[in-house]
N, C-alpha and C positions, 0 to 999 in steps of 0.2 A: 692455537685457538684463543679467541678473545674471551676475556673474563666477563661474568655477568653480575659484577658487584653493583649494588643499587646506589644511584645518586639520590640526593634529596628529592629531586623531581620524581624519580622512579618510585621512591618510597611512598610519597603521598598519593600515587596513582594506584596503589594496591588495595585489594580487598580480599576477604577470605570466603570461599565457597566450599562447603563440604570439607573443611579443614585444609583446603589448598589455597595458597595465596595466588590471586589472579592479577596478572599484569597486562595492561592494554597497551599495545603498540599500534596506534590507529592507522597510520598510513606508511607503508614501506617506502613508497615514493610519494611524498606529500605534495599536495597542490601548492601549498605555500612555498615550499622549497623549489618546486618546479618553476614558479614565477621567477625566483631569483636566478635560476640556472638558465632559463630559456627565453624570458621576456626581457627585451631591452628596456633601458630606462625610458626611452621615448614612448614605447608601447605601454609601459606601466603608467606613465603619466596620463595617457589617454584613458586608461582604465580608471584611474583615480580622479582625474581632474575635470572631466566633462559633466559629471553628474548623471551620466547614463552610459553604461558599459557598451563599448563598440564591439566587444567580443567576449566570449565566455572566459572565465578565469582559467579554465583548463584548456582553452581553445587552441593555443599554440602547440601545446604538448599533443593534443589530439590530432591535429592535421599534419604534424611532422612525424607522427609515429612514435613520439616519445612518451606517450601516456602508457604506463605499465600497469597491467592488471594482475590480479592474484594468480591467475592461471599461468602467467609467464615465468613465475619464479621456480628455481630449482635450488637444491641445497648449496651449490657453489655460489649462488647469488646472495646467500644469507650470511651476514656477519656472524662468525663464531660457529657456524655449522660445519660438519665434515663435508668434504667435497664428494664423497661417495653417496650416490642416490639410489634407493630401492624404488621399484615401481609395483603398483598393485593393480590387479584386475579382478573385478567382481563378476563371478559366474552366476547367471540367473536362469531361472526356470522359464521356459516359453510355453508351458502347459499348466493349466490350473485344475485339471480334472483327473489327474493321476497322482498316485503317491510318489514321493521322491525317495529313491533308493540309493543314491550315492552319485559320485562323479567318476568319469573315465577320462584320464589324461594320457592315454596311450598314443594319441595322435601327435603329441608333442615330442619332438626329437630330444634325445638325452641331453644335448648341449643347452636346451632351453627349458629344462624342467624347473618348476618353482623351487625356491629355497625354503619356503614355508607355505603350508596349506592350512588355512584357518577355516574351521567348520563350527557348527553349533556345539559340538563336543568340546572344542578348544575354548569357546566362550564360557561354557559352563564351568570348566576347570578353573578359568581365570576370574570367574565371578563377574564377567562383563555382560551387561544387558542394556537395552535402550533406555533412555529417560522415559518417564511415565507418559509424556505427551504422545509418544509414537507407538505405544502398545508394546507387543512382545514379538518373538520370533525374528530377531535381528538377522540370523541365518537359519534357514529351515533345517530341522533335524530329520534324519532318516526315518522313513515310515510315515511322515506327515504329508498332507496334501497342501500345496502352496495356497496361500490366502488370495493370491492374485497373480496375474501374468507379469513376469519380471521379478518375482520374489527372489531375493538373493539366497543362494545356497552355499556359496563358499567364496572366500577371498584368497587369491593366490598372490604371493609375494615373490618378486624376481630381483636378483642381485644387480642386474643392469638392464639398460633399455633394449639392447639387442635380443636378449632372452625374452623379455616381456613382449616385444613386438612379434617375435617368431611364434611364441605360444598363443598370443591373442589372435593372430591370423588364423591359426588352426582351430581355435576354440569358439570364437565369437559367433559364428553362424553354423556351428556343428550341430547335427541332430543327435549325436551320440555322446557328447560331453557330459550331459546330464542324464542319468539313468532313471527311467520311470517304471513304476510297478503297476499294480492293478488300477483300473479306472474307478473313480469315486465321484460322488456328487460334489458340486462346487462348495467350497467352504462358506462362501457368502450366503448360500441358501440356508445355512443353519444359524445365521446371525440376526439379531434384532436390528431395526433401523438405526442409522447413525444419528439422526436428529428428527424431531417432529415439532412443528410450530402451527399454531392456529391463531389467526388475527381476526377477531370479531369486533365490530363496532356498529352501534345503532344510534343514530342522531337523536337528540332530545327534542322536546317541543319548541325550543327557542332556536332551532336550526343550527347552521354551521358554526356560529359563534357561541352557542350556548353549552349547557352541561349535557353530556351524553347520557342516554339511557344505560348504555353499556359500552365500555371500551377497554382495551388492553392496559392503557395507562392508568385509568381510574380504578379498574377492578382487578387487574393482575393477570398473570399467565395461568394457563391450565394445559395439561398434557394427557396423551392417551395411555392406555394400557397396551402392552405388546402381547398378542396372542398368535401363536404359530408364526412368529417373526413378522407380524403385520401390525400396523397401528390401528387400534380400535378405540374410537373416540366415544365419550359418553353420549347417551341418547336421551336421557331424562332431562327435560327442561323445567325450570321453576323460576319464575320472575323474582321471587324473594329468597331463593336458595343460595347455595354456595357459588363460588366463582364459576365453576364449570357448568352448574345447572342454569345460572343466569345467562351464560354465553349460549348454551344450547337453546334456551328459550327464545332468545332473539334471533339466533341462526335459523331455527325452525320457522319463526314468524316471517322472516324475510323470504325464505324459500316458498312458503305458502302464498305470501303476497305476490311474489313474482309469477306464480301460476294463475292467480285470480285476477290481477289487474290487466287492463287493456293496454299493456305496454308493448313496445317493440323489444323483442328478445333476440339478442345475437348470441349464438353459441358455437364454439369452435375449439378444435384441438390444435396445439402448436408443439413443435419439437425442435430442439437445438442439438448441436453435435458436440463431440469431443474435439478439443483443439489443443495444439501444442503451442506453448508460449513463444518459442522461437526467439529467445533473447540472443544477443550477439555471440556470447560465449557460453558453452556448456559449463556445468559445474566442475570444480576442481578443489583439491585439498593438498596441502603439503604440511607434514608434521615430523617432529623429531623429539624423542624422549631421551634427554641427556641424563642418563642415570647417575653420572658422577656428581652432578649438581642438583639432581632431583627436580629438574625443570622440564616441563613438557611444552614444546613450542608448536604453535599452529598458525597456518596461513589460510584464511577462510575466503570464500567467495559467496557470502550470503548477505541478505538484507537485514538480518537481526542478530548482530554479534553479541549484544547484551544477553539475549535469550540463550545463545550458544554457551557463553561462559557459565551461566547459571545451570544449564542442563548438563554441560560437561562436568561441572562439579558434582552433580548428582550421579552421573555415570561413574566417575572416579571413586566417589564415596562408597559405592557398593561393590567395587572390584577389589582384587587382591593387591592392587597397586596403591591403595589409599595411603599407606604409610611411607611409600617410596617417593611420592610426588609432593614437593613442597611449593612449587610455583608453576602456574599455567600461564604462558605468554600467548596472547591472542592478537595476531596481526589482522587488521581489517583494511585491506587495500581496495582499489577500484575493482568493481565486480563485473563489468562488461554487460550491463543490462539486467533487469530483474523481472518486471511485469508481474510481481507476486510469486513467481515460480521459485525464487530464492528466499522466500519468507518462510521460516520454519521448515526448511527442507531437511529431510532425513540424511542426505548425502554426507555432510561433514562428520557425522557420528561413525560412519564406516571408516573414514580417515582417522578419527581419534582412536578407534579400536585397533587399526593397523599400527598406529604409532606406539601404542602401549605394548604390542606384541613383537615389535621388531627392535633391533639394536642399532639401526641406521635410519637416517631420514627416509621417509616414504612419500611418494607422490602418487596420488590417485586422481585421474581426470577422465570424465566422460568424453567420448567422441560423440558426434551428433547422433549416431545410431543408438548409443547407450542413453543419451539424454532423452530421446524419443521414448525409449523403453521404460525408463525409470523415473523421469522427471514428473513434476506435478502438472496436471492438466486442468483445463477449464471444465466445470461440471456440465454434463449434458442434462437438459431439462425436458420433461414431458408435461404439458400443461393443458388443462381443460378449463376454459373460461365461459362464463355465462353473464352477459351484461344486459341490464334492463334500462331502457330509455323511454322517457315520456314523449309520445309522438307529437304532442302539441307544443310543449315548451322546449323540447330537445334536451332536457336535463337528464343526466344519469341518475338513476334511482337506486340500483342495487348491483353489486358485483359479487358473484360467487365463483370461487376458483379452487381448483384442486391441482397441486403440482407434485410431481414425482421426480426426484433428483437422484442421479447416479453419483455416489460418493467415492467410487473406486474401492480398492482393496484394503487400504490402510487409512484410518481416520486422520485427517489433518484439520483444516479449517471448515470442514463441511457444515458443522453446526451453525456457524455464523453466516456462511455463504447462503445457506438455506433460508435463514431468518431475514437477511438483507434482501435477498431476491423476492421474498414474499412481501416484505414491507415496502418495496420499491414499485410494486406492480401498478399502483395507481398513477404513476408518472406525474404529470402536471395537473391532474384533474381532481375535482372534489367529488367524493362519494358519500352520500348520506348513510348508506348501509353497505357493509361488506362482511363476507365470511371467506377468508383466504386460508387454505390449508396447504402446508408444504411438508413433505416427508422425504427424507434422504435415505437411500438404501445402500448397503455395501454391494460390491460386485467383483467380478474377476478382473476388472480393468485397472490400469495404473491409478495411483493415488490422485485425487483431485484436491486443489488447494486454492489459495487466494489470488488466482490469476485475474489480471486487470478486467474490470467490469463487476467482479465479485457477486455474481448472481443477478445484478440489475440489468446487464446487457441482455440476458435471456428473457427476463420477465417484462421489462419496459418495452422492448421491441415488439413483443406480442400485443401489448396494450395498444400501441400505435397502429399496428396492423388491424386490430379490431375497430379502432376509431375510423380509419380510412375506409374500411369495407362497410361499416355501419352507415357512414355518411352517404355512400353510394346507394345502399338499400333504402335509406330514408329519402333519397333524392334531394339532399341538401349539400351545400358547399361544405367541404371538410373543415375549412377555417371557421365557418359559422358554427358548426357543431362543437369545435374546440373552444371557441370564444364563449359559448353558452355554458361551458362546464369547467372553466379554469379555477384552480385553487386561488383564493384571494388572501391577502394578509389577515391573520387572525383566524382563518378557517383551520379545522382540525384534519390531520392526516388519518390514514386507516387505523392507526394505533390510538387515536384520540389526542395526540400531541399537536401543539401549534408550532409550525416551522418558524425558525428564527429569521427575522429580518424581512425586508421587502421581497415580494415575489413578482418579478418583472416579466412574467410569461406573456401577458397581453401585449406589452410593448414589442416583444420579440415576434409574436404572431403578426402584428400589424405591419412590422417591417418586412417580414417574409411575404405577406399577402400582396405587397406593392412591388416586389422584386420582379425584374424582367423575366426571369425564368418561369415564374408562375403566371404573371399577367399575360404573357404572349405564348403560352404553351400550346394552345390549339392552333394558332396561326403558324407557329414554328413546326408543329407536327406535320401539317399539310405541306409546307415548303420543304422540309427536310426529306420526307418520304418521296416527294416528287423528284427531288434532285438525287436521291440515293436509293435507287431500286434495290430491293433485297434487304433493306434495313427498315426496322420499325423504331419509332421515336416515342419516348415516354418521359414523364416528369413525376417525381414523387417527393413527399415531404414527411419529416418526422420531427417531433419536439419532445424532449425528455428533461428530467431534472434528477441529478445523481446526488445521493448522500455522500458526505465525506466525514471521516472520523469513525472511531470505534466505540465511543461511549466510555473509553478508559484511556484516553490519550495522555501521555506523560512526557512532554518534551523538556529538555535541559539545554541551557546555553551558558557559555562563559564569554564575556566581552572584557578585554583589557586594553590598556593603552600604555605604551612604553614611555620612558622619559624623553625619548626623541620624537614622540608623536605618532608612532606606528600603531595602527589599530589591528588587534589580533582577535579572531573569533574562533571558538572551539564549540563544536556541535556534536550532538548524539547522532544526528542523521547521517546516513550513507549517501554516496553519490552513485546514481544509477543511470546517468545520462540525462537527467532532468535539469541539470544546472543548479543544484542546491547550493554549491559553494558560491556561484555567481550571484544568485538571488539574495542569499543571506549576507554576502559581502556588500551588496548594493544597499540593502535595507537599512543598515546602520547610519547611513548619511542623514537620515531624517533627524537624528539626535546628535550625531558627531560631526556633521557637516562634510564628511569625507567618506569614501568607500574604504573597505578594509584593505590592509596590506597583506594579510595572511589569513586563510581560512583553513582550519584543521577539522576534518570530518571523521565520523565513525569513532569518536571518543567513547570509551566504555566505562572504565573504572575511575576516570577523573572525577566523576560525580560522587564518589564515595566520601569525598570531603564533607558532603552534606549529611552523611550518616543516616540516610533514609532507610526505613524498613517498611515492608508491607507484610500483612498477615493473611488476609483472606482474598479470594477472587473479587476483584472490583465489581464483577457482574452479579455475584450471588451474596455478597455481604449484606447482613441485615442492617436496618437503620439503627437499631439499638447498639449493635457492635461497632458501627461507624462512629456513633456518638461517643462511645466509650474510648475507642482507640484514638480519636482525633485530639484528645487531651494531651497525648504525647506529642511534643513538638517535632519529633523525628519521624512520626508515622505519616504515611501517605497511602492512598488506596492502590497506587501503582507506581513503581520506580521508573520504568522505562517503556518505550514503545518501539516496535519495529519500524523501519523506514518503508515508505511506499510513495508512489508518485503523487498521490493526492493528500499527503500528510504535511509536507514541509511548508507549503505556501501559507497555510493557516496556522497550524499548531506549532511548528518550529519557529515560524516568524513571531509568534506571540512572545515566546521567551527571549528571542533575540532582541526584539524591540524593547521589552522591559529592562533587560540587562543594559542595553545601550542608553536608555533613558536615565537609569540610575547613575551610570558613569558620568553622564552629562550633568545631571542636577546636583550630584554630590561631589563631583570632581571638577570638571571643566568650567562649569558656571561659577562656582565660588572662586575659582582661580581667576577667572576673567574679572569678577567684581573687585578682587584684591588688586589686580593690575590697574584697572581703571581708577579705583579709589586712590591708590598711592601715587600714580604717575600722571593722571589726567584730571584730578578733582581736588578741590580745596578741602580735603577731609578734616583738617584741623578746625575748620570753622563751621562746617555744616554736615548734615547727614546726607549720604549719597542718594540720588533720586533715580537710580537705574537698577534697583535690586529685584524688581519683579521679573521672575523667570519668563513670564508670558511676553515680555518685551524682547526676548532674545531671538535673533535671526542669524542663520548662516547664509552668507552671500559669497559665492565663488570660493567655498571652502574656508572662509574666515568668519569668526563670530563677532557680531556687533549688536548693540542695543542702545536705544535712546540717543543715537547720534554719536556715540563714542567710537574711537578708532577700532577698525576691524583687527582681530587677533587671529593669527594662524594657529593651527592645531599643535605645531611643535612648541610654540611659545606657551600655549595653555597647558600642554602636557607637562612640560618642564616645571611650570609653576605648581601644578597640582601635585606632582611628585615631591617637590621641595617642601610644600606645605603639609605633606602627609595626608592629603585628601584621598577619597576613594578613587582608585585607578583601575580596579578590576572587580567585576561582579559575576557571580555564578548564581543562577536561579533554576528552580524546578517548578513546574506547574502541573496541575491535573485538571482534566476536562471530562465531565460527564454531561455532554450537551450544554454545558455552561461551565465557566471557569470557577475553580475554588478561589476564595478570597481570604487573605490573611493580613494581619497588622504586624509590622515590625518597627522597632524603635531604632532609627538611624540618626546618629549625631544628636541624640536627645529628643528627637521629634518622632511622633508616631506617623507611620505611612501605611495606608491601606493599598495593597497591591494584589493583582490577580495571579498570585503565585502561592506556593505553600512551603517553599524553602529558599533561603537566601544566605549567601556567604560573600564576604567583602575582602578585598585586598587594599591596603593603604600604601601610599607612596613612600619612597625611601626616607623622606624627612619626617615620618610619623614619630610621635612621642614614644617613649619607652613603654608606656602603658598600652598603646595601640600595637606596638611591635610584639608585646607579650601576648596579646589576643590572637596573633597569627602564628605564634611560635611553634605549635605542634604540627600544623598542616600547611602553613603558608596562607591560610585564610582565617578570617574572623567569622565563625559560624554563628549566626544570630538565631535566637529562639523567637518563634512567632508568639505574639502575645494573645492572639485570637485567630480562629480560623472558621470558615464556613464552607463546607463541602456541599456540592449539589446532592439533593436527596437521593437515596438509593432507588426510590420509585421511578426516577428518570430512566432507569434501565428498561422499564417497560415501554418507554417512548420509542425505543429501538433506534430512532434517528430523528434529528431536527435540523441539521445543517444541510443545505442543498445548493448546488450550482446548476443552472439550466443551460441547455444548448439545443439549437435547432439547425436543421440542414435541409436545403433544397438541392435536388440533383436532376440533371437531364441526362438521359442515356439513349443509346441506340443498340438494338438487338439485331445481330446478323442472322437472317433467317436460315442461311445454309449451314452455319456452324453452331448456332445457339449462343454464340459468345456475346457478352454484354460489354459494351464500350461506354465508359464514363466520359461524357462530353464536357460537362462543367458541374461544379458544386459551389454552393455558397453556404457558409456556416455563420450562425449568430451565437455568440457566447457571452454570458454574463458571469464574470469571475471577480466582481468587486474591484478593489484597488489593485492595479497591475504593478508588480515590482519591476520586472524586466519584460518588456513587450515582446522582444524577439524570442524569448523562451516560451512565452504563451503561444506565439504563432507556431513555433516548432511543435508544441503539443497538439495544436489544432490539426496541423498537417499530418503528423505521425499517427494521431488517434484516428483520423479519418481513414487512413490507409489500413489500420488494424481492423476497423469496422468493415471495410470493403472485403478484407480477407475472410471475416466471419460470415458475411452474407453471400459471397460468391465463390470463394476459392478453397478455403481451408477445411479439411475434413479428415477425421480419423475414424474408421469403422470401429465398432465395439467388438469385444471378444477376441478370439484367436487370430482374426484377420487384422486386428488393430495394432497400435503402437507397442503393446505388451509383448509381441512376438519377437521384437528386436530387429526387424528388417526394414524399419521405416527410416527414411532420410529425405532430403530435399529433392531427390530424384523421383520420389513418389508423392511428396507432400507439396502442394502448390501454395506458395505465399504470393501476395500481390506484388507485381513488378511495376516499374514506372509506366509501362505501356497500358497497365490496367486501371490507372487512377486519375487520368486527365490532369497530369502533373502541372501543366501550364495554365490550367483554369480552375485552380483551387483558390477561391477567394473567401474572405471572411469579414465579419464585423464584430469587433469587441465593444460591447456596450460600455460607455464611460461610467465611472462610479457616480453614485448619487452625491457623494461628498468625499473630501479627503479623509474622513474618518471611517469610510467603508472598510470592512475587513478584507483581507486577501483570501479568496476562496480556493479550496482544493478542486481543481478542474481537470486533472490529467486523464481521468477515466471517462468523464461524461462526454468528451469530444468524440469518442469512438462509437457512441450508441445511436444517435438519430439517423446516421447514414444507413443503418441496417433496415429499419422500416421504410425509409425513403426509397431505397433501391427496390425493395419488394413491391412497393406501390408503383414505382416507375416501370418495372417489368410488366406488371399487370396492365398499365395504361398503354404499353407498347404492343403486347401480344394478346391481351384479353384473358389470360390465365392467371389465377392466384395460386401462390404457393404458401404452404403452412409449415414447412420444415426448412431447416437451413443445413448446409448452404444450398442455393439454387444452382444446380449444375448445368453446364452447356447441354449435356445429354438430355436432361429433363425439359429444357426449353425447346430443344429441337424436336423432341417427341410431341410437346404441346402444339408446336407449329405444324406438325405433319397431318 
């Protein structure tokens, strides 16, 4: 067995959580090492030398089957682990309205009996319970009613795979393995709502740009009381009263005005379904508690490894194993897709529990049935909207909405999903007045989490459906109605906050309005239906704008350059198939002239070098507390963030760019000046005239300025190391709808940077004093001399960053079967400055397919017929296939940035949304029937045509 002695590198990567040293091993099969192993020098030269990647950094490994995911590992694959592997099977309840009275394993042959049966009583004896985020009842105790379908009741451990497989075959779909007692009411019926939000805004007398009479941003939030497990909002309005009284005053006023004015009123109910994320690989966990060394090893398949090690520390801290574990090793390999379903998943904590209770490595992995039963789902929404429109001007006047959200049986991110869904409802439109209520309730259904779309898919699709139908009822062109109501730069959103940056909605609408699909739709309909008897033709359009960011984003990046000129990047972000390593490896060439040689993802404890600490929730901290805490140069509102598809392009890129810029300005640039000064300039007789960094330019991977000889990165790096200049930079930043700014003194000069923590590495030729500054950790940790964090009131803005997307589609409906055939689509996307165009195109195409699944194909019934009963798989659950998506006619337009200084926007979620209302409208234009619930099934279409 290999030893686990700590190297110097290992030592500086550790931190302590709950008295346990945590060691991060980011990638078992690292992307950087994969390059060296599988990419030829010729291919790597193409990657680095063209200025634009011709393939993904992990592309060769992916297409040759060499990309290894966390699910693929067993004990025998892990250095230092025993070769013997145990296997775990989680037994779950498929009823939620009967008491649980135990388990019956009599169906298992004696040769396949579990070696260990873990129950609620086992956990109680061991002091093991879930981290607070997930609530309680990790395993259901006898006599209790399950909180939801799929509630875990026992974990069975088997000594070998044969026993595990034989037992699972007998138990997985058995009606007798779980023993039920008397029938009871659903547990969810006795619980209060999981979240309640109300967004009220009343425009002031100076209009869209002026001060509001009332808004969430300016006046704050207010919440209901819970009576008989229902949200009861205040009813007393007072224009000069408290926050809730003022809100109710204006809410009542707008409702009254809507009844009295001669406006066009559109009122409708909408409903969306439960959906399975269907990432490529179900969740898995591998763990081993090495009692001899006091080390707990874990291999995870989640999007948020930083949160895992914090919450794992909490779990260990309260267990009887607290004193036995001295080190927790967290491996964060490739995870085989996420879509939000692996963000703060409860699954790895069952693996952690099993690892604590067994003496051999244990592997737990969901098959697809189990993932359907226990994995996070998209929240179902029920919405009632009432929109008032001025008949003469076509201006939207007031929107009143009531949303009811199904949060599932265990609280996850339902609170924020509910809030984001409510705040997104307005889409691309300006609303002078709004009263939007959203309440999420628990249910017997599987947990709902941060699945792609995050509530906006549900709400914005319904808004677009309203606009399309309102245009028809008002007998106006739908583009005319949209153009009359677009948000403009400087206008306020439904929360009263001003969206950041330019809003290019009009540009997108005008492009779509001129597209062939729209311009020739009537002529095409006649021609198509004449040539295709039995088919109906329709065209639909949708445009939305999706928020990105959480209001507490906290990215970290390290960029370093070796003496030989190799560029190495280390990131907190995970890779989920979005090409994060490729984009971030490409991004640094702006400052370093070359793309990265190695990119290391999923770093967790590396950032402990910066000694950051957080105290309060960044969402609920008071301004006074923030003012007090920010005096400490080690304090930050948030240390880390989970990875998601719409986070890396903007937030992770921010710290990557800043780190690369510092390496350039403090390392490579002064090295270049020294070379030019001493070798190509009469420095003994005059001062050099090329020292302005603004004159620096990278050309074909070489640095030049003011006509002086271009210098390759290997020459510059060697010089920077020899001179002891900055050769490595680690940064941390915080964003609450704008970036925190700090001042740091670097080489005697003050620098104002949009970060809140900074650590430097100096080259090998650094002076003894500089070497001493790095002695303890390998970095020189700087104290910020000043910091400015965004005001805590910005939490009430809920969101200010947006990326817009529009889609036109033409479809045909087969009258006999009711099947919808997608003939062609065109998507317009505004995502700021594009880092890697092919990755953006991949997101456009993949997102559109996900949207098609939502609107036409994917459906999980609620209750005992749904996924929670454990019988769902792809034999019953229809995902869109190539034949469903018009694969050869998916075209797009990516709007060029306004300038090279445009930010890179988070757009992976928005690309899936506009196709949903576009398809709904196209179906209506084809068959004359509107649908207000999703998905639109073939059966319903056929019925409408009969």
